[in-house]
C-alpha angles and dihedrals in degrees: 000000000000150000124253138197142158148125144228121214116220092223138049088277108134118241113259107238095193091052091049091049090050091051090049095049087055091069098037089125087069092059118011093165099078145316136239137201143195113186120166130147107319097347131091124181123177140171143181113219129217098189115229108137126035095005093182099045111021101093115145150258090057123189137204118258098275092041094240096119124047128190139198111192142194122191140024130284105209096195097047094119091059088046095050091048090053093047092053091047087055093053103263118145116221127191101193140042094232134117090229094069092049088060096052091043090051090051092050087055104036105017111207092354088072086088090070090064098051121098108187148050119301152152116183146159127215123191115205113206096187097063095015095238131140118217120199124185138177132199123266099259101027103253090148124050129232127179127183139178121206105203125214091250093056096261117141123209123180142169148155096256141020090249092068099038089048093057087070108097091215091067115099121215093214108138122237099227092191086058088054091054090050089048091054088054099045109022085242140055109258121225134290088028124079131180088259124074091215099052131067133186116235099234121238116275092021136116128204125202119195118197131158092352096307129106135210127191132191143176113237103176138039128162113243118225095174097074106075124184127221107241139145122234095255092049089049089053093050094045093046091052091047098051094044089050092054092047088050094049090050091054094054089073105117142132090203131061114292135196141151140247109244116195094163092244126125098263102046090039092054088049098054093044091057090044090055091052091051099043128082090207133050113282115245108230129189129201135176130203141172137225089246098085094204087069099045128093096170094121093059091043088054093051093054091045089053094045094055096035098246129175091240129198124191127194124192106201128203097196121212097201096179088056095048099041094081091054093048092048091051096049099041089052096198131048108299123168110174095127089203085080088083097061090039089055093047097047089046092051092051094043092054091062086070109024144021100213128043129183119214142183099250115145104026096107093051094053104034100035105254105156126094087232090064089059091044096051089055096042088049089058090058093042093056090062089068112098109264094234091056094045093054098040100044105022117019097038094053094044089051089062096058113115115252106164094112127073090229089066090071091124091054092055092048088056091049091048089052093054089045093056103029093088094050122097117275098262095045088046095051091044091053091053093044101043130089098201108034117217091255092050091050089055088057100042106033119095113247088246095052090045089056093048096053100032114154137052105279096143093052089043090057093056095040092059091062095044088054093047094055091107095244092305123157121264097272095053092044087052091049093051090050092048089051092049100042121011095035101050097028099047118010101036090043088052095051099039094049095043096045096043091049083063093043088244122138113223119203126193120197092188088061093061102123092227089060092048092048093047090049092051088053092060122098111252093239088065094054098043118003119178094001093299108142122227090000100161097043094050090056087053093048094044089065091055106039138022111298091227088066092052105040103055134094116292112248104182126210100287135148128214098253092144085058093049093049093059092046131021096007097043097101092042090054093051092045091053107035098038094045127121091243093056091047091053092056085080092217108108125029109250094231094050091054090048089052094051092048095045093048094050097044090048093049099243097120132006105241095161095130098046092046092049089049095050091043092054089046096056095041087051092051089048094051103039105024107026095040102030 
């Protein structure tokens, strides 16, 4: 696991070694063990290494046998031993035992098609001296990040994090206001956008090639939901277990201490149970909890740990959000408002004291229909078949009369929001459930100037693209594909990568193995969620591995009590930041709208926790990366 960065000048201008070193130092947390450089003519490649595999011989950059191609690599290739064996059988000469060398050797042999052979998580850059081209690639689901900037003069600059790319003097800090609008919808900036006009994200499942100052990008992978297999429920349980076991076993390859995050939910419990079956020693598990019991699943995590005989570690965190916020803003590099980044950072920090690699349960919900919105999307399809007059008279009318003035009535408001959106088209319905600031709310709170700047439906169009590409699948599969292509890589995987690598911890996710995702896509919808029962099949699998009481309970999620903090210890901080002159001058949100949101929340009238957190992280990002650049 590493961080990578570099550039290629579209001229004979020599690569600046000092600049490359500065860019590389900015991501030292991603790889504290050692660094590596390739500097020749107009090209500079660099990396920071967190040593996991081939500790003695895996130093980068690594070259092919005749030293015409050089690679810097971030990630892990779990089938590298099989790949190396095939390379050697085909006459290739290898000089290390690393997975990185297998990648550059495969590129030497297959070109861009090398990506079809890789099973793992990765972002890498290969400089080909023979045709003077730079090849960048990112793994199928976007576990590993890769940013780039294609300059007007043809130069290309890239890196794992904003901190590295922004060190380059050619990078403008001009803000992409359209990206800020997207952020206010989704809590994050969706790829390929970034908050900076000059920087773009290479999208998951894509490669990029630079040559003679021009770039070409192409998608090389997409799950296919159209090809369904015929399989019984029992066969599906057995095959799901088998493929998850294989994916988990592959991720146990390590030459350093290894453990797992254990939340006590279905996904992480399944992973640690399979780890225990494949490990000769007790699995090290790590759980985090809060003093606020509504946000703690420690008792369930402990039950699972005891059941599988794990070496279990619990951490009760008393988070100081004000103290940690500058660290989060610095590492994420652009506005990012998923508040679960806080516990993810804390559990990563504590886990790193014991191990270097941790498996997790990320990706289970997006393949096996684990979110309430998956049920709601299907239920809405049935609801729409009720005549409109009957819906309004006997359902929507009475529901609209329910009291919602107190924060404790949050569930009632959820029910109301469902019936408001259930009659809408699929895309608009999904967008309403996924967005923080809804389109109608934006109309009310945006300044006139910002509204004109970001006019259009870019956020809805992003989601609509994936619903339209769902190969004629049902609403559940279309929702899962959209989750996998938007929410998963833009929010969840960014959260875990940045929070874990900030603590020099490698996170691995068996559910994100592309073979697991492809198999789940091939399953009929009625096996994944029959009769509106979320995660039906995966729960059947998990119930054979861990206690049923852990599996069949309400999903809690990995949240933090930010709404509570905003009304108490963070109240003054929120007012100081969001009602400040600097925030007003951004020209994004009308000052009176912000004041109303803050006052309603603090006074317990309406729960505005998510909007406040979103605006707070936006203003703190502006101060760090724009005002103090």
